[in-house]
N, C-alpha and C positions, 0 to 999 in steps of 0.2 A: 663639570670638568671631567675630561677623559681620565680613565685609570692610567696611572703611570706604571708601566710594566717593564720587567726585565725578562728576556727570553734566554733560557738555558739551551745551548746548542753545541756543547763541547765536542770538538774534533769532527763536527759534521757540517758546519756552516760554510757555504750555503747549499752545497750539492746534496747533503743528506739530512737537511733540516726542513722537511716539507711543512711541518706545522708552524715553525718560526717564520718561514717565508710567507706562508699564507696569512698569518696575522699581520706581518709587516705590510703586505700588499693590500689586504682587504679589510682588516680589522679597524675598529674605531678607537682602539687603545693608543695611548701615547707611549711608544717604545723608546725608553731612555737608554737602553744598552742591550747588547747581546753578549752572552758568556760563551767564549770559545778559547780555550787555553792555547790552541794551536795558531790562532789568528789575532791574539791580543795585540793591540796597537793599530789594527786596521779600522776602517770605517765600513758601515753597512753599505754605503753607496759605492764602495770599491767593488762590490760583488753583485749588488742588485740595483742597477740603474733605474732611475725614475721613481724612487720611493723616498719617503722621509728618512733622513740620515740619522745615524746614532753611532756611538763608539762601540767597538768590539773590545771586551776586556777579559782578563784571565780568570776572575773569580767575583763572587758577589761582593766581597769586601772592597773591590776596586771601583764599584759603581758610585758615582757622585750624585748627591741630591736625594730627595725623598722618593721612595718607591712604595707603591700600593700592593703590588702583586708580582710574584715570580711565576712564570709559566714555563713548564718543561716543553721545549719546542722541538723535540725529537722523539721518535718512537722506534726502537730497534725491532727487527723481526721477532715476533712473539710478544712484543710490548713489555719487555722486562725493564726493571730499574737497575741502572748501572751504579754500583756502589761508589764510584768515583764522583758521582753527583752529590753524595750525602752531605759533604761539608757546605756546599752552596745552599742546599735546601735548609739545612740546620741554621745557617747564618741568616737566611731570609726570615725564617720563623722567629728567630731571636730578635730580629730587627722590627718585628711587628707586621710583617707582610703576609698576606694570604698567599697560598701556593695552589696552583692548578696544574693537573697533568692529565694526559690522554693515554695513559698506559693501561695494560692489563694488570699490572701491579698497582694496587690501590694504596695511596698515601695514608688513607684513614685506617688501614689495617696494619700499618707500620707502628709498632709500639712506641718507638722513640719519637717519631713525628707527631703522633696523636697526643702524647703526653706534653710535648713542647707546645703544640698548638693550643691545648687547653690552658697551659700556664701563661701564654702570651696573648690569649684572646683572639686568635686568628682562625681563619677558615681554610680547611683543606678540601679541595674540590676534585673529585675523580670523575672526569667527563665521560669515561667509558662505563660508568655504572648505569644500567638501564633502570627506568622507573618501574614500579610495581604495577601489575594489572595488565601487562601485555598478553595478547592471546593470538590465536591462529587467524590468518586472513579469511575474510568472508567473500572474496572476489567482488568487492564493491568499489574499487578505486576508479573504475570506468564510469561511475555515476556522477562524478563531479563535472561542473560546467567548464572548468579550465582545460586547456590543452596541456597534456603531460608529456614532457620530454625527459629522457633519461640519458645521461652520459655513461657510456660503456667503454671498456678499454681492451687493449691487446695484452696488457700486463698491469701489475701494480706500479705505481710511481711514474706513470706516463703523462699525467696532467689532467685527470678527470675532475678533481676539485677546482683547479685553476680554470679549466674550460667551463665548469658550471658557473663560477663567479663571473667570468668574462662574458659569457652568454647572457646572464641575467642583466649585467650592466649595459650591454649593447642593446638588448631588447628594450630596457627602460628608456635608453637614449632614443630609440626609434618609436617611442610612444606606446609601448606595450607594458601593461601592468604585470610584471614578472615577480615571482617569488622563488627563492632557493629553498629546497627541501634537503637539509643536511643529514647525512647518514654516517659521517665519520668525525673524529675528534676535532680536526681543524675546522671543518665547516660549522660544527656546533659552537666552537669558541668564537668564531667570527660572527655567526648569525644570532647566537644567544638562545638557541633552542634546537631540538632535534633528537633523534634516537641513534645511539651508537650500535649499528646493526651487527658489527662483528663481535659484539659481546652478548648479544641476545641469544637465548636458547634457540637452537636451530629450528624447532617447530614454529617459533614465533617471529622469525625474521621477516617473512612476507607480511605478517600482521603488523609489525612495527612500522613498516613502510606504508602500508595501507592506512594505518592510523593517521600518519602525518599528511598524506594526500587528502584524506577526508577532512582533516582539520582545516586545511588552507585552500582546498580546491574550489570552493564556491566564492572565495574572497578575491581571487585574482584571475586574470585572463590566461596566464601561462605559469605552470609549475615546472621548474627545472630540478629534477631529482639528481642528487650527487651519487654517482656510481662508485662501486668499490671493486677492487681486484680485477679478475678476468674469468671468463667462462671456461678457459683452458688452464687456469692456474692449478698446479698440483696440490696446493694447500688451501687456497681460499676460494675455489670456484663455487662452493656452497653458498657463500654470502652473496655472490654475484647473481646466482640463480634466484635466491630469495628476493632480492631487490627487483629483479626483472619481473617476477610474477606478482609481487606485492604492489608495485607501482602501476602495473597494467598500462605502460606508456603508449602514447599515440605515435611517438617518433623516437628514434635513437640517434645519438651523435657518437661516432666511434673515435676514440682518442688513442693516439699512438705517438711514440717518440722516434724521431728520425734516427735511423741507424741501428736501432735495437734489433738484435737477431735472436736472442734467447731470453727465457724468463729470468728476471733478476733474482739471484740467489739459488737458482736451479739451472745453471748454465748448460747442463746436458739436455735440457728441454727446449728445443727450438720453437720459435714462434711460427704458427701456421701462416700461409699467405693471407694478405689482407682480405682477398675475396672470400676465403673460407670463414673468416670472422663474420662477415656480413651474413652468410648463409647460416652459420651457427646461431648467432643471436636472434635472427628472425625466426628460425625453425624452433628453437627452444621456447621462445615467447608464444608462438602461434597457438598452441592448444589452450592457453589461458586467455590471451588477448592478442590479436593480430597487430603487428607493428612492422616498421621498416627502418633501416638506416638511411636517413635523409641527408646527412652531412658528416663531415669529419673535422677533427681538431688535431693538428700535427704540432707536436712540441719540437721546435728546431733550436732549442737553447744550446745544443752541442754543435751547431753549425755556425761558424764565424761569419761567413760571407752572406750578405743579403741575397745576392743573385743565386747562390747555391741553395739557400733556404727556399727561395721561390720555386726553384726547380724541384726541390724535394716535395713541396706542397703540391705542385702540379702533378707529379708522379703519383702521389698518394691519392689525389682527387680522381685521377684516371683509373687507378686500381679499385677505388671505392665505388666508382660510378656515381659520384655525387659531389656537390661543392665542398671544398675544404679550405682551411686557413690555419695559420698559426695565430691564435686569437690574441696573443700578447704582442707579437712582433708586427703583425699586419692587420689590415682592416677586417672586421668580422661581418661586414654587410651581407655577403653572399650566404654565409652560414645562417645568420638570423633570418634572411629572406626564405631559406629552405624550411625553417621552423614555422614560419607564418603561412 
């Protein structure tokens, strides 16, 4: 039986709850409720069409029925823990629920939560805690038999994880044995394995990715590595470069959000033209392993009209010089074809 989970997404659902949204769309858990005090009384389907429905409630105490796990479904910039979440986490532990979070703030290091968890016999899981034994990359990811594709982005939060999941599903539907290589908290929660590369010591970032590629690369025909951040991001470009060099991808899929003009959270930093991203990613990768941008994934969730969304995709494809699609809204066939 699937885990019955509650997703904490206070004041962020759905636009700022990337992890919650990913679990709702792609996880095999049974989501019984979403916590968002600003949207209490709504339904999940009011905001995310085409997914399994559940109520949105104001607190853990408002959840009806049995619950196995509370998952923190949001992660602010810097991965901090918001103290306004403490009553819900406390209530979940006291109700005998495991609690999982993908924060840089570790639940197990919180004295109150650790003591409560011990008293109630529940497990606290910090998804962003890397395993021991990671080392530097050896430049061996290109030895695997699978084709390796990496999703890269123009910014954070443009849809790299979504593109990764959608591409894997579309490839499987086309008869390709595909495997997702998760590098962030949401992908790890959905897939049940992976390395949280943005928490790894910088010297070991490429090695953490290489380790995963080597682990799965001879068992599948296609590996789709989940990208993180952006090569031009003022804060997070280092993790992007580490993944790029560690994965040694054969092909790249550039992800972008329609209408975005500046780095989120750094609005004084304008996004370069799409054409420059293509050159940047290919040139930075080249000394380690030659690759090219073969397709694009455009997030048109902020575009209401389908015709306007199609125009945005067509413009993105032209600027990219490669096939592109909104992988959620429209057919992914051309993009999957480019990967093959």
